[in-house]
PDB file of the backbone (N, CA, C, O) and the ligand in Angstrom, with CONECT records:
HET     ZN  A 101       1
ATOM      1  N   UNK A   1       0.663  -1.263   0.060  1.00  0.00           N
ATOM      2  CA  UNK A   1      -0.027  -0.005  -0.043  1.00  0.00           C
ATOM      3  C   UNK A   1       0.810   1.256   0.067  1.00  0.00           C
ATOM      4  O   UNK A   1       1.643   1.433   0.956  1.00  0.00           O
ATOM      5  N   UNK A   2       0.527   2.125  -0.906  1.00  0.00           N
ATOM      6  CA  UNK A   2       1.143   3.541  -0.896  1.00  0.00           C
ATOM      7  C   UNK A   2       0.127   4.469  -0.601  1.00  0.00           C
ATOM      8  O   UNK A   2      -0.510   5.026  -1.495  1.00  0.00           O
ATOM      9  N   UNK A   3      -0.081   4.688   0.696  1.00  0.00           N
ATOM     10  CA  UNK A   3      -1.337   5.432   1.113  1.00  0.00           C
ATOM     11  C   UNK A   3      -1.344   6.869   0.527  1.00  0.00           C
ATOM     12  O   UNK A   3      -2.361   7.349   0.027  1.00  0.00           O
ATOM     13  N   UNK A   4      -0.274   7.472   0.602  1.00  0.00           N
ATOM     14  CA  UNK A   4      -0.063   8.848   0.120  1.00  0.00           C
ATOM     15  C   UNK A   4      -0.601   8.986  -1.371  1.00  0.00           C
ATOM     16  O   UNK A   4      -1.299   9.929  -1.742  1.00  0.00           O
ATOM     17  N   UNK A   5      -0.218   7.996  -2.131  1.00  0.00           N
ATOM     18  CA  UNK A   5      -0.431   8.015  -3.490  1.00  0.00           C
ATOM     19  C   UNK A   5      -1.799   7.312  -3.803  1.00  0.00           C
ATOM     20  O   UNK A   5      -2.278   7.370  -4.936  1.00  0.00           O
ATOM     21  N   UNK A   6      -2.374   6.695  -2.848  1.00  0.00           N
ATOM     22  CA  UNK A   6      -3.656   5.805  -3.164  1.00  0.00           C
ATOM     23  C   UNK A   6      -3.379   4.804  -4.112  1.00  0.00           C
ATOM     24  O   UNK A   6      -4.168   4.563  -5.027  1.00  0.00           O
ATOM     25  N   UNK A   7      -2.307   4.195  -3.960  1.00  0.00           N
ATOM     26  CA  UNK A   7      -2.171   2.983  -4.809  1.00  0.00           C
ATOM     27  C   UNK A   7      -1.979   1.783  -4.045  1.00  0.00           C
ATOM     28  O   UNK A   7      -1.061   1.644  -3.236  1.00  0.00           O
ATOM     29  N   UNK A   8      -2.901   0.863  -4.320  1.00  0.00           N
ATOM     30  CA  UNK A   8      -2.974  -0.413  -3.536  1.00  0.00           C
ATOM     31  C   UNK A   8      -2.477  -1.510  -4.410  1.00  0.00           C
ATOM     32  O   UNK A   8      -2.902  -1.570  -5.564  1.00  0.00           O
ATOM     33  N   UNK A   9      -1.522  -2.478  -3.926  1.00  0.00           N
ATOM     34  CA  UNK A   9      -1.051  -3.494  -4.701  1.00  0.00           C
ATOM     35  C   UNK A   9      -1.539  -4.923  -4.056  1.00  0.00           C
ATOM     36  O   UNK A   9      -1.267  -5.205  -2.889  1.00  0.00           O
ATOM     37  N   UNK A  10      -2.196  -5.701  -4.816  1.00  0.00           N
ATOM     38  CA  UNK A  10      -2.488  -6.946  -4.369  1.00  0.00           C
ATOM     39  C   UNK A  10      -1.724  -8.059  -5.026  1.00  0.00           C
ATOM     40  O   UNK A  10      -1.477  -7.990  -6.230  1.00  0.00           O
ATOM     41  N   UNK A  11      -1.324  -9.115  -4.277  1.00  0.00           N
ATOM     42  CA  UNK A  11      -0.648 -10.198  -4.758  1.00  0.00           C
ATOM     43  C   UNK A  11      -1.672 -11.359  -4.696  1.00  0.00           C
ATOM     44  O   UNK A  11      -2.064 -11.764  -3.602  1.00  0.00           O
ATOM     45  N   UNK A  12      -2.097 -11.883  -5.828  1.00  0.00           N
ATOM     46  CA  UNK A  12      -2.999 -12.982  -5.743  1.00  0.00           C
ATOM     47  C   UNK A  12      -2.476 -14.332  -6.088  1.00  0.00           C
ATOM     48  O   UNK A  12      -1.859 -14.513  -7.138  1.00  0.00           O
ATOM     49  N   UNK A  13      -2.714 -15.314  -5.204  1.00  0.00           N
ATOM     50  CA  UNK A  13      -2.360 -16.602  -5.536  1.00  0.00           C
ATOM     51  C   UNK A  13      -3.149 -17.150  -6.571  1.00  0.00           C
ATOM     52  O   UNK A  13      -4.369 -17.003  -6.509  1.00  0.00           O
ATOM     53  N   UNK A  14      -2.592 -17.812  -7.591  1.00  0.00           N
ATOM     54  CA  UNK A  14      -3.247 -18.200  -8.871  1.00  0.00           C
ATOM     55  C   UNK A  14      -4.457 -19.296  -8.555  1.00  0.00           C
ATOM     56  O   UNK A  14      -5.522 -19.353  -9.170  1.00  0.00           O
ATOM     57  N   UNK A  15      -4.058 -20.126  -7.486  1.00  0.00           N
ATOM     58  CA  UNK A  15      -4.941 -21.208  -7.110  1.00  0.00           C
ATOM     59  C   UNK A  15      -6.206 -20.512  -6.507  1.00  0.00           C
ATOM     60  O   UNK A  15      -7.323 -20.606  -7.018  1.00  0.00           O
ATOM     61  N   UNK A  16      -5.931 -19.820  -5.401  1.00  0.00           N
ATOM     62  CA  UNK A  16      -7.093 -19.178  -4.645  1.00  0.00           C
ATOM     63  C   UNK A  16      -7.840 -18.132  -5.365  1.00  0.00           C
ATOM     64  O   UNK A  16      -9.028 -17.974  -5.081  1.00  0.00           O
ATOM     65  N   UNK A  17      -7.292 -17.415  -6.246  1.00  0.00           N
ATOM     66  CA  UNK A  17      -7.985 -16.395  -6.913  1.00  0.00           C
ATOM     67  C   UNK A  17      -8.327 -16.698  -8.335  1.00  0.00           C
ATOM     68  O   UNK A  17      -8.835 -15.851  -9.070  1.00  0.00           O
ATOM     69  N   UNK A  18      -8.049 -17.892  -8.711  1.00  0.00           N
ATOM     70  CA  UNK A  18      -8.450 -18.524  -9.976  1.00  0.00           C
ATOM     71  C   UNK A  18      -8.024 -17.644 -11.100  1.00  0.00           C
ATOM     72  O   UNK A  18      -8.820 -17.026 -11.808  1.00  0.00           O
ATOM     73  N   UNK A  19      -6.671 -17.616 -11.235  1.00  0.00           N
ATOM     74  CA  UNK A  19      -6.047 -16.917 -12.325  1.00  0.00           C
ATOM     75  C   UNK A  19      -6.475 -17.486 -13.696  1.00  0.00           C
ATOM     76  O   UNK A  19      -6.105 -18.629 -13.966  1.00  0.00           O
ATOM     77  N   UNK A  20      -7.199 -16.815 -14.564  1.00  0.00           N
ATOM     78  CA  UNK A  20      -7.726 -17.371 -15.647  1.00  0.00           C
ATOM     79  C   UNK A  20      -6.573 -17.814 -16.800  1.00  0.00           C
ATOM     80  O   UNK A  20      -5.681 -17.071 -17.211  1.00  0.00           O
ATOM     81  N   UNK A  21      -6.778 -19.016 -17.160  1.00  0.00           N
ATOM     82  CA  UNK A  21      -5.796 -19.628 -18.213  1.00  0.00           C
ATOM     83  C   UNK A  21      -4.497 -19.977 -17.622  1.00  0.00           C
ATOM     84  O   UNK A  21      -3.588 -20.357 -18.360  1.00  0.00           O
ATOM     85  N   UNK A  22      -4.327 -19.876 -16.292  1.00  0.00           N
ATOM     86  CA  UNK A  22      -3.125 -20.174 -15.618  1.00  0.00           C
ATOM     87  C   UNK A  22      -2.979 -21.713 -15.274  1.00  0.00           C
ATOM     88  O   UNK A  22      -3.945 -22.347 -14.849  1.00  0.00           O
ATOM     89  N   UNK A  23      -1.888 -22.219 -15.448  1.00  0.00           N
ATOM     90  CA  UNK A  23      -1.828 -23.800 -15.149  1.00  0.00           C
ATOM     91  C   UNK A  23      -1.905 -24.089 -13.629  1.00  0.00           C
ATOM     92  O   UNK A  23      -2.163 -25.219 -13.213  1.00  0.00           O
ATOM     93  N   UNK A  24      -1.655 -22.955 -12.749  1.00  0.00           N
ATOM     94  CA  UNK A  24      -1.898 -23.268 -11.266  1.00  0.00           C
ATOM     95  C   UNK A  24      -3.239 -23.079 -10.859  1.00  0.00           C
ATOM     96  O   UNK A  24      -3.580 -23.310  -9.699  1.00  0.00           O
ATOM     97  N   UNK A  25      -4.072 -22.654 -11.776  1.00  0.00           N
ATOM     98  CA  UNK A  25      -5.604 -22.454 -11.402  1.00  0.00           C
ATOM     99  C   UNK A  25      -6.343 -23.861 -11.613  1.00  0.00           C
ATOM    100  O   UNK A  25      -7.291 -23.941 -12.394  1.00  0.00           O
ATOM    101  N   UNK A  26      -5.889 -24.940 -10.906  1.00  0.00           N
ATOM    102  CA  UNK A  26      -6.393 -26.169 -11.167  1.00  0.00           C
ATOM    103  C   UNK A  26      -7.565 -26.418 -10.268  1.00  0.00           C
ATOM    104  O   UNK A  26      -7.707 -25.737  -9.253  1.00  0.00           O
ATOM    105  N   UNK A  27      -8.449 -27.403 -10.608  1.00  0.00           N
ATOM    106  CA  UNK A  27      -9.566 -27.655  -9.893  1.00  0.00           C
ATOM    107  C   UNK A  27      -9.281 -28.987  -9.091  1.00  0.00           C
ATOM    108  O   UNK A  27      -8.994 -30.000  -9.729  1.00  0.00           O
ATOM    109  N   UNK A  28      -9.346 -29.015  -7.800  1.00  0.00           N
ATOM    110  CA  UNK A  28      -9.129 -30.228  -6.949  1.00  0.00           C
ATOM    111  C   UNK A  28     -10.127 -31.377  -7.554  1.00  0.00           C
ATOM    112  O   UNK A  28     -11.146 -31.035  -8.153  1.00  0.00           O
ATOM    113  N   UNK A  29      -9.833 -32.565  -7.395  1.00  0.00           N
ATOM    114  CA  UNK A  29     -10.582 -33.621  -8.023  1.00  0.00           C
ATOM    115  C   UNK A  29     -11.735 -34.173  -6.961  1.00  0.00           C
ATOM    116  O   UNK A  29     -12.684 -34.837  -7.377  1.00  0.00           O
ATOM    117  N   UNK A  30     -11.582 -33.853  -5.596  1.00  0.00           N
ATOM    118  CA  UNK A  30     -12.625 -34.320  -4.786  1.00  0.00           C
ATOM    119  C   UNK A  30     -13.309 -33.127  -4.265  1.00  0.00           C
ATOM    120  O   UNK A  30     -12.727 -32.058  -4.450  1.00  0.00           O
ATOM    121  N   UNK A  31     -14.396 -33.109  -3.671  1.00  0.00           N
ATOM    122  CA  UNK A  31     -15.144 -32.124  -3.022  1.00  0.00           C
ATOM    123  C   UNK A  31     -15.422 -30.954  -3.995  1.00  0.00           C
ATOM    124  O   UNK A  31     -15.360 -29.790  -3.599  1.00  0.00           O
ATOM    125  N   UNK A  32     -15.714 -31.260  -5.217  1.00  0.00           N
ATOM    126  CA  UNK A  32     -15.683 -30.332  -6.235  1.00  0.00           C
ATOM    127  C   UNK A  32     -16.729 -29.129  -5.867  1.00  0.00           C
ATOM    128  O   UNK A  32     -16.503 -27.932  -6.042  1.00  0.00           O
ATOM    129  N   UNK A  33     -17.826 -29.651  -5.364  1.00  0.00           N
ATOM    130  CA  UNK A  33     -18.777 -28.618  -4.929  1.00  0.00           C
ATOM    131  C   UNK A  33     -18.338 -27.627  -3.877  1.00  0.00           C
ATOM    132  O   UNK A  33     -18.606 -26.436  -4.040  1.00  0.00           O
ATOM    133  N   UNK A  34     -17.748 -27.998  -2.918  1.00  0.00           N
ATOM    134  CA  UNK A  34     -17.007 -27.285  -1.851  1.00  0.00           C
ATOM    135  C   UNK A  34     -16.107 -26.256  -2.503  1.00  0.00           C
ATOM    136  O   UNK A  34     -16.190 -25.049  -2.277  1.00  0.00           O
ATOM    137  N   UNK A  35     -15.225 -26.831  -3.345  1.00  0.00           N
ATOM    138  CA  UNK A  35     -14.316 -25.875  -4.030  1.00  0.00           C
ATOM    139  C   UNK A  35     -14.848 -24.774  -4.872  1.00  0.00           C
ATOM    140  O   UNK A  35     -14.397 -23.629  -4.868  1.00  0.00           O
ATOM    141  N   UNK A  36     -15.908 -25.231  -5.646  1.00  0.00           N
ATOM    142  CA  UNK A  36     -16.593 -24.313  -6.398  1.00  0.00           C
ATOM    143  C   UNK A  36     -17.154 -23.127  -5.706  1.00  0.00           C
ATOM    144  O   UNK A  36     -16.951 -21.977  -6.096  1.00  0.00           O
ATOM    145  N   UNK A  37     -17.916 -23.462  -4.593  1.00  0.00           N
ATOM    146  CA  UNK A  37     -18.317 -22.441  -3.691  1.00  0.00           C
ATOM    147  C   UNK A  37     -17.369 -21.578  -3.072  1.00  0.00           C
ATOM    148  O   UNK A  37     -17.572 -20.370  -2.953  1.00  0.00           O
ATOM    149  N   UNK A  38     -16.141 -22.267  -2.596  1.00  0.00           N
ATOM    150  CA  UNK A  38     -15.095 -21.466  -1.947  1.00  0.00           C
ATOM    151  C   UNK A  38     -14.425 -20.477  -3.042  1.00  0.00           C
ATOM    152  O   UNK A  38     -14.038 -19.363  -2.689  1.00  0.00           O
ATOM    153  N   UNK A  39     -14.314 -20.875  -4.245  1.00  0.00           N
ATOM    154  CA  UNK A  39     -13.604 -20.087  -5.216  1.00  0.00           C
ATOM    155  C   UNK A  39     -14.518 -19.007  -5.672  1.00  0.00           C
ATOM    156  O   UNK A  39     -14.039 -17.914  -5.974  1.00  0.00           O
ATOM    157  N   UNK A  40     -15.857 -19.237  -5.750  1.00  0.00           N
ATOM    158  CA  UNK A  40     -16.791 -18.242  -6.073  1.00  0.00           C
ATOM    159  C   UNK A  40     -16.884 -17.166  -5.011  1.00  0.00           C
ATOM    160  O   UNK A  40     -17.082 -15.991  -5.319  1.00  0.00           O
ATOM    161  N   UNK A  41     -16.746 -17.555  -3.810  1.00  0.00           N
ATOM    162  CA  UNK A  41     -16.798 -16.517  -2.708  1.00  0.00           C
ATOM    163  C   UNK A  41     -15.576 -15.723  -2.703  1.00  0.00           C
ATOM    164  O   UNK A  41     -15.656 -14.526  -2.425  1.00  0.00           O
ATOM    165  N   UNK A  42     -14.386 -16.290  -2.998  1.00  0.00           N
ATOM    166  CA  UNK A  42     -13.082 -15.684  -3.130  1.00  0.00           C
ATOM    167  C   UNK A  42     -13.205 -14.543  -4.114  1.00  0.00           C
ATOM    168  O   UNK A  42     -12.887 -13.382  -3.856  1.00  0.00           O
ATOM    169  N   UNK A  43     -13.781 -15.050  -5.471  1.00  0.00           N
ATOM    170  CA  UNK A  43     -13.773 -13.964  -6.486  1.00  0.00           C
ATOM    171  C   UNK A  43     -14.762 -12.807  -6.182  1.00  0.00           C
ATOM    172  O   UNK A  43     -14.531 -11.651  -6.539  1.00  0.00           O
ATOM    173  N   UNK A  44     -15.810 -13.157  -5.543  1.00  0.00           N
ATOM    174  CA  UNK A  44     -16.835 -12.109  -5.373  1.00  0.00           C
ATOM    175  C   UNK A  44     -16.251 -11.280  -4.360  1.00  0.00           C
ATOM    176  O   UNK A  44     -16.534 -10.087  -4.468  1.00  0.00           O
ATOM    177  N   UNK A  45     -15.385 -11.659  -3.243  1.00  0.00           N
ATOM    178  CA  UNK A  45     -14.797 -10.789  -2.300  1.00  0.00           C
ATOM    179  C   UNK A  45     -13.790  -9.997  -3.086  1.00  0.00           C
ATOM    180  O   UNK A  45     -13.723  -8.785  -2.883  1.00  0.00           O
ATOM    181  N   UNK A  46     -12.934 -10.619  -4.038  1.00  0.00           N
ATOM    182  CA  UNK A  46     -11.982  -9.714  -4.719  1.00  0.00           C
ATOM    183  C   UNK A  46     -12.633  -8.606  -5.477  1.00  0.00           C
ATOM    184  O   UNK A  46     -12.264  -7.432  -5.455  1.00  0.00           O
ATOM    185  N   UNK A  47     -13.687  -9.117  -6.183  1.00  0.00           N
ATOM    186  CA  UNK A  47     -14.461  -7.973  -6.994  1.00  0.00           C
ATOM    187  C   UNK A  47     -14.862  -6.814  -6.141  1.00  0.00           C
ATOM    188  O   UNK A  47     -14.656  -5.640  -6.448  1.00  0.00           O
ATOM    189  N   UNK A  48     -15.474  -7.244  -5.001  1.00  0.00           N
ATOM    190  CA  UNK A  48     -16.181  -6.117  -4.133  1.00  0.00           C
ATOM    191  C   UNK A  48     -14.943  -5.241  -3.557  1.00  0.00           C
ATOM    192  O   UNK A  48     -14.950  -4.011  -3.525  1.00  0.00           O
ATOM    193  N   UNK A  49     -13.998  -5.973  -3.156  1.00  0.00           N
ATOM    194  CA  UNK A  49     -12.825  -5.090  -2.498  1.00  0.00           C
ATOM    195  C   UNK A  49     -12.169  -4.173  -3.431  1.00  0.00           C
ATOM    196  O   UNK A  49     -11.772  -3.066  -3.068  1.00  0.00           O
ATOM    197  N   UNK A  50     -12.022  -4.706  -4.879  1.00  0.00           N
ATOM    198  CA  UNK A  50     -11.401  -3.728  -5.796  1.00  0.00           C
ATOM    199  C   UNK A  50     -12.339  -2.766  -6.199  1.00  0.00           C
ATOM    200  O   UNK A  50     -11.897  -1.638  -6.417  1.00  0.00           O
ATOM    201  N   UNK A  51     -13.613  -2.982  -6.355  1.00  0.00           N
ATOM    202  CA  UNK A  51     -14.541  -1.994  -6.741  1.00  0.00           C
ATOM    203  C   UNK A  51     -14.772  -0.827  -5.705  1.00  0.00           C
ATOM    204  O   UNK A  51     -15.040   0.339  -5.994  1.00  0.00           O
ATOM    205  N   UNK A  52     -14.622  -1.345  -4.483  1.00  0.00           N
ATOM    206  CA  UNK A  52     -14.806  -0.381  -3.355  1.00  0.00           C
ATOM    207  C   UNK A  52     -13.557   0.560  -3.310  1.00  0.00           C
ATOM    208  O   UNK A  52     -13.675   1.772  -3.131  1.00  0.00           O
ATOM    209  N   UNK A  53     -12.441  -0.020  -3.469  1.00  0.00           N
ATOM    210  CA  UNK A  53     -11.286   0.832  -3.392  1.00  0.00           C
ATOM    211  C   UNK A  53     -11.237   1.689  -4.606  1.00  0.00           C
ATOM    212  O   UNK A  53     -10.728   2.802  -4.470  1.00  0.00           O
ATOM    213  N   UNK A  54     -11.719   1.315  -5.848  1.00  0.00           N
ATOM    214  CA  UNK A  54     -11.648   2.257  -6.975  1.00  0.00           C
ATOM    215  C   UNK A  54     -12.609   3.294  -6.699  1.00  0.00           C
ATOM    216  O   UNK A  54     -12.312   4.440  -7.037  1.00  0.00           O
ATOM    217  N   UNK A  55     -13.706   3.077  -6.142  1.00  0.00           N
ATOM    218  CA  UNK A  55     -14.801   3.949  -5.915  1.00  0.00           C
ATOM    219  C   UNK A  55     -14.149   5.048  -4.939  1.00  0.00           C
ATOM    220  O   UNK A  55     -14.449   6.232  -5.092  1.00  0.00           O
ATOM    221  N   UNK A  56     -13.306   4.669  -3.993  1.00  0.00           N
ATOM    222  CA  UNK A  56     -12.678   5.626  -3.096  1.00  0.00           C
ATOM    223  C   UNK A  56     -11.486   6.311  -3.667  1.00  0.00           C
ATOM    224  O   UNK A  56     -10.719   6.987  -2.982  1.00  0.00           O
ATOM    225  N   UNK A  57     -11.344   6.092  -5.073  1.00  0.00           N
ATOM    226  CA  UNK A  57     -10.247   6.820  -5.666  1.00  0.00           C
ATOM    227  C   UNK A  57      -9.013   6.171  -5.567  1.00  0.00           C
ATOM    228  O   UNK A  57      -8.018   6.814  -5.902  1.00  0.00           O
ATOM    229  N   UNK A  58      -8.880   4.989  -5.162  1.00  0.00           N
ATOM    230  CA  UNK A  58      -7.550   4.167  -5.284  1.00  0.00           C
ATOM    231  C   UNK A  58      -7.280   3.665  -6.620  1.00  0.00           C
ATOM    232  O   UNK A  58      -8.160   3.319  -7.408  1.00  0.00           O
ATOM    233  N   UNK A  59      -5.958   3.636  -6.859  1.00  0.00           N
ATOM    234  CA  UNK A  59      -5.468   2.934  -8.006  1.00  0.00           C
ATOM    235  C   UNK A  59      -5.008   1.616  -7.526  1.00  0.00           C
ATOM    236  O   UNK A  59      -4.252   1.487  -6.564  1.00  0.00           O
ATOM    237  N   UNK A  60      -5.530   0.553  -8.287  1.00  0.00           N
ATOM    238  CA  UNK A  60      -5.301  -0.976  -7.785  1.00  0.00           C
ATOM    239  C   UNK A  60      -4.464  -1.467  -8.758  1.00  0.00           C
ATOM    240  O   UNK A  60      -4.732  -1.153  -9.918  1.00  0.00           O
ATOM    241  N   UNK A  61      -3.449  -2.212  -8.535  1.00  0.00           N
ATOM    242  CA  UNK A  61      -2.857  -3.069  -9.290  1.00  0.00           C
ATOM    243  C   UNK A  61      -2.721  -4.526  -8.772  1.00  0.00           C
ATOM    244  O   UNK A  61      -2.245  -4.711  -7.652  1.00  0.00           O
ATOM    245  N   UNK A  62      -3.118  -5.559  -9.539  1.00  0.00           N
ATOM    246  CA  UNK A  62      -3.121  -6.907  -9.025  1.00  0.00           C
ATOM    247  C   UNK A  62      -2.044  -7.639  -9.754  1.00  0.00           C
ATOM    248  O   UNK A  62      -1.999  -7.729 -10.981  1.00  0.00           O
ATOM    249  N   UNK A  63      -1.122  -8.192  -8.869  1.00  0.00           N
ATOM    250  CA  UNK A  63      -0.039  -9.073  -9.402  1.00  0.00           C
ATOM    251  C   UNK A  63      -0.274 -10.466  -9.161  1.00  0.00           C
ATOM    252  O   UNK A  63      -0.682 -10.753  -8.035  1.00  0.00           O
ATOM    253  N   UNK A  64      -0.088 -11.459 -10.050  1.00  0.00           N
ATOM    254  CA  UNK A  64      -0.333 -12.699  -9.937  1.00  0.00           C
ATOM    255  C   UNK A  64       0.992 -13.462  -9.495  1.00  0.00           C
ATOM    256  O   UNK A  64       2.107 -13.194  -9.943  1.00  0.00           O
ATOM    257  N   UNK A  65       0.732 -14.393  -8.607  1.00  0.00           N
ATOM    258  CA  UNK A  65       1.702 -15.184  -8.046  1.00  0.00           C
ATOM    259  C   UNK A  65       2.725 -15.671  -9.179  1.00  0.00           C
ATOM    260  O   UNK A  65       3.937 -15.524  -9.021  1.00  0.00           O
ATOM    261  N   UNK A  66       2.202 -16.236 -10.288  1.00  0.00           N
ATOM    262  CA  UNK A  66       2.981 -16.835 -11.252  1.00  0.00           C
ATOM    263  C   UNK A  66       3.826 -15.670 -12.044  1.00  0.00           C
ATOM    264  O   UNK A  66       4.954 -15.856 -12.501  1.00  0.00           O
ATOM    265  N   UNK A  67       3.180 -14.578 -12.120  1.00  0.00           N
ATOM    266  CA  UNK A  67       3.936 -13.364 -12.791  1.00  0.00           C
ATOM    267  C   UNK A  67       5.168 -12.955 -12.005  1.00  0.00           C
ATOM    268  O   UNK A  67       6.242 -12.647 -12.521  1.00  0.00           O
ATOM    269  N   UNK A  68       4.911 -12.984 -10.733  1.00  0.00           N
ATOM    270  CA  UNK A  68       6.056 -12.648  -9.795  1.00  0.00           C
ATOM    271  C   UNK A  68       7.187 -13.655  -9.876  1.00  0.00           C
ATOM    272  O   UNK A  68       8.378 -13.344  -9.899  1.00  0.00           O
ATOM    273  N   UNK A  69       6.675 -14.967  -9.921  1.00  0.00           N
ATOM    274  CA  UNK A  69       7.631 -15.957  -9.932  1.00  0.00           C
ATOM    275  C   UNK A  69       8.465 -16.059 -11.256  1.00  0.00           C
ATOM    276  O   UNK A  69       9.636 -16.432 -11.321  1.00  0.00           O
ATOM    277  N   UNK A  70       7.663 -15.665 -12.307  1.00  0.00           N
ATOM    278  CA  UNK A  70       8.360 -15.775 -13.612  1.00  0.00           C
ATOM    279  C   UNK A  70       9.278 -14.579 -13.825  1.00  0.00           C
ATOM    280  O   UNK A  70      10.337 -14.785 -14.418  1.00  0.00           O
ATOM    281  N   UNK A  71       8.970 -13.279 -13.380  1.00  0.00           N
ATOM    282  CA  UNK A  71       9.696 -12.186 -13.522  1.00  0.00           C
ATOM    283  C   UNK A  71       9.413 -11.178 -12.528  1.00  0.00           C
ATOM    284  O   UNK A  71       8.644 -10.252 -12.787  1.00  0.00           O
ATOM    285  N   UNK A  72       9.981 -11.293 -11.412  1.00  0.00           N
ATOM    286  CA  UNK A  72       9.712 -10.380 -10.316  1.00  0.00           C
ATOM    287  C   UNK A  72      10.092  -8.813 -10.658  1.00  0.00           C
ATOM    288  O   UNK A  72       9.484  -7.847 -10.195  1.00  0.00           O
ATOM    289  N   UNK A  73      11.106  -8.754 -11.471  1.00  0.00           N
ATOM    290  CA  UNK A  73      11.569  -7.388 -11.917  1.00  0.00           C
ATOM    291  C   UNK A  73      10.484  -6.775 -12.743  1.00  0.00           C
ATOM    292  O   UNK A  73      10.300  -5.560 -12.672  1.00  0.00           O
ATOM    293  N   UNK A  74       9.749  -7.533 -13.525  1.00  0.00           N
ATOM    294  CA  UNK A  74       8.840  -6.970 -14.510  1.00  0.00           C
ATOM    295  C   UNK A  74       7.538  -6.672 -13.554  1.00  0.00           C
ATOM    296  O   UNK A  74       6.882  -5.644 -13.719  1.00  0.00           O
ATOM    297  N   UNK A  75       7.273  -7.438 -12.750  1.00  0.00           N
ATOM    298  CA  UNK A  75       6.138  -7.218 -11.740  1.00  0.00           C
ATOM    299  C   UNK A  75       6.318  -5.915 -11.025  1.00  0.00           C
ATOM    300  O   UNK A  75       5.416  -5.082 -10.938  1.00  0.00           O
ATOM    301  N   UNK A  76       7.490  -5.769 -10.527  1.00  0.00           N
ATOM    302  CA  UNK A  76       7.922  -4.587  -9.776  1.00  0.00           C
ATOM    303  C   UNK A  76       7.797  -3.247 -10.690  1.00  0.00           C
ATOM    304  O   UNK A  76       7.437  -2.149 -10.268  1.00  0.00           O
ATOM    305  N   UNK A  77       8.162  -3.553 -12.006  1.00  0.00           N
ATOM    306  CA  UNK A  77       8.013  -2.355 -12.828  1.00  0.00           C
ATOM    307  C   UNK A  77       6.631  -1.996 -13.235  1.00  0.00           C
ATOM    308  O   UNK A  77       6.382  -0.871 -13.667  1.00  0.00           O
ATOM    309  N   UNK A  78       5.783  -2.858 -13.119  1.00  0.00           N
ATOM    310  CA  UNK A  78       4.299  -2.646 -13.261  1.00  0.00           C
ATOM    311  C   UNK A  78       3.816  -1.630 -12.222  1.00  0.00           C
ATOM    312  O   UNK A  78       3.142  -0.637 -12.495  1.00  0.00           O
ATOM    313  N   UNK A  79       4.276  -2.022 -10.874  1.00  0.00           N
ATOM    314  CA  UNK A  79       3.932  -1.181  -9.687  1.00  0.00           C
ATOM    315  C   UNK A  79       4.573   0.147  -9.855  1.00  0.00           C
ATOM    316  O   UNK A  79       3.923   1.161  -9.604  1.00  0.00           O
ATOM    317  N   UNK A  80       5.888   0.217 -10.290  1.00  0.00           N
ATOM    318  CA  UNK A  80       6.544   1.396 -10.409  1.00  0.00           C
ATOM    319  C   UNK A  80       5.922   2.334 -11.409  1.00  0.00           C
ATOM    320  O   UNK A  80       5.822   3.539 -11.178  1.00  0.00           O
ATOM    321  N   UNK A  81       5.481   1.738 -12.589  1.00  0.00           N
ATOM    322  CA  UNK A  81       4.997   2.726 -13.738  1.00  0.00           C
ATOM    323  C   UNK A  81       3.677   3.156 -13.096  1.00  0.00           C
ATOM    324  O   UNK A  81       3.356   4.337 -13.226  1.00  0.00           O
ATOM    325  N   UNK A  82       2.926   2.378 -12.459  1.00  0.00           N
ATOM    326  CA  UNK A  82       1.595   3.033 -12.010  1.00  0.00           C
ATOM    327  C   UNK A  82       1.878   4.074 -10.973  1.00  0.00           C
ATOM    328  O   UNK A  82       1.169   5.080 -10.969  1.00  0.00           O
ATOM    329  N   UNK A  83       2.833   3.943 -10.096  1.00  0.00           N
ATOM    330  CA  UNK A  83       3.213   4.939  -9.149  1.00  0.00           C
ATOM    331  C   UNK A  83       3.623   6.186  -9.854  1.00  0.00           C
ATOM    332  O   UNK A  83       3.206   7.282  -9.481  1.00  0.00           O
ATOM    333  N   UNK A  84       4.402   6.046 -10.830  1.00  0.00           N
ATOM    334  CA  UNK A  84       4.910   7.187 -11.670  1.00  0.00           C
ATOM    335  C   UNK A  84       3.726   7.930 -12.315  1.00  0.00           C
ATOM    336  O   UNK A  84       3.687   9.160 -12.327  1.00  0.00           O
ATOM    337  N   UNK A  85       2.712   7.121 -12.877  1.00  0.00           N
ATOM    338  CA  UNK A  85       1.638   7.739 -13.538  1.00  0.00           C
ATOM    339  C   UNK A  85       0.770   8.546 -12.419  1.00  0.00           C
ATOM    340  O   UNK A  85       0.357   9.689 -12.613  1.00  0.00           O
ATOM    341  N   UNK A  86       0.583   7.922 -11.416  1.00  0.00           N
ATOM    342  CA  UNK A  86      -0.218   8.561 -10.405  1.00  0.00           C
ATOM    343  C   UNK A  86       0.412   9.791  -9.855  1.00  0.00           C
ATOM    344  O   UNK A  86      -0.299  10.768  -9.620  1.00  0.00           O
ATOM    345  N   UNK A  87       1.657   9.817  -9.638  1.00  0.00           N
ATOM    346  CA  UNK A  87       2.445  10.904  -9.155  1.00  0.00           C
ATOM    347  C   UNK A  87       2.538  12.026 -10.042  1.00  0.00           C
ATOM    348  O   UNK A  87       2.596  13.159  -9.564  1.00  0.00           O
ATOM    349  N   UNK A  88       2.563  11.810 -11.471  1.00  0.00           N
ATOM    350  CA  UNK A  88       2.685  12.884 -12.400  1.00  0.00           C
ATOM    351  C   UNK A  88       1.305  13.416 -12.524  1.00  0.00           C
ATOM    352  O   UNK A  88       1.192  14.611 -12.799  1.00  0.00           O
ATOM    353  N   UNK A  89       0.253  12.701 -12.360  1.00  0.00           N
ATOM    354  CA  UNK A  89      -1.001  13.269 -12.402  1.00  0.00           C
ATOM    355  C   UNK A  89      -1.375  14.217 -11.317  1.00  0.00           C
ATOM    356  O   UNK A  89      -2.084  15.205 -11.510  1.00  0.00           O
ATOM    357  N   UNK A  90      -0.824  13.844 -10.065  1.00  0.00           N
ATOM    358  CA  UNK A  90      -1.164  14.728  -8.848  1.00  0.00           C
ATOM    359  C   UNK A  90      -0.221  15.840  -8.728  1.00  0.00           C
ATOM    360  O   UNK A  90      -0.417  16.724  -7.894  1.00  0.00           O
ATOM    361  N   UNK A  91       0.890  15.852  -9.591  1.00  0.00           N
ATOM    362  CA  UNK A  91       1.979  16.853  -9.373  1.00  0.00           C
ATOM    363  C   UNK A  91       1.488  18.234 -10.079  1.00  0.00           C
ATOM    364  O   UNK A  91       2.206  19.233 -10.048  1.00  0.00           O
TER     365      UNK A  91
HETATM  366 ZN    ZN A 101      -1.165 -17.455 -12.585  1.00  0.00          ZN2+
END
């Protein structure tokens, strides 16, 4: 969180937050109904949290676990470029 700039950074685990098209976003083989409900609740909470923050004027960036593991520097650059944009806007 960069409070002063109203920039919020979330790191989402691909499995728990259902990263679309990601190989880590697997579906467990047993208790499928349980997992479906659990994942649906997670996604709903994500959506609500993000839209609430945006409504309050926050800039939100979501980084995926696989993205960070593949290229942490690139993920950091995404945060940095958002911060730069936000700061130039308010300057
Ligand atoms: Zn992923």
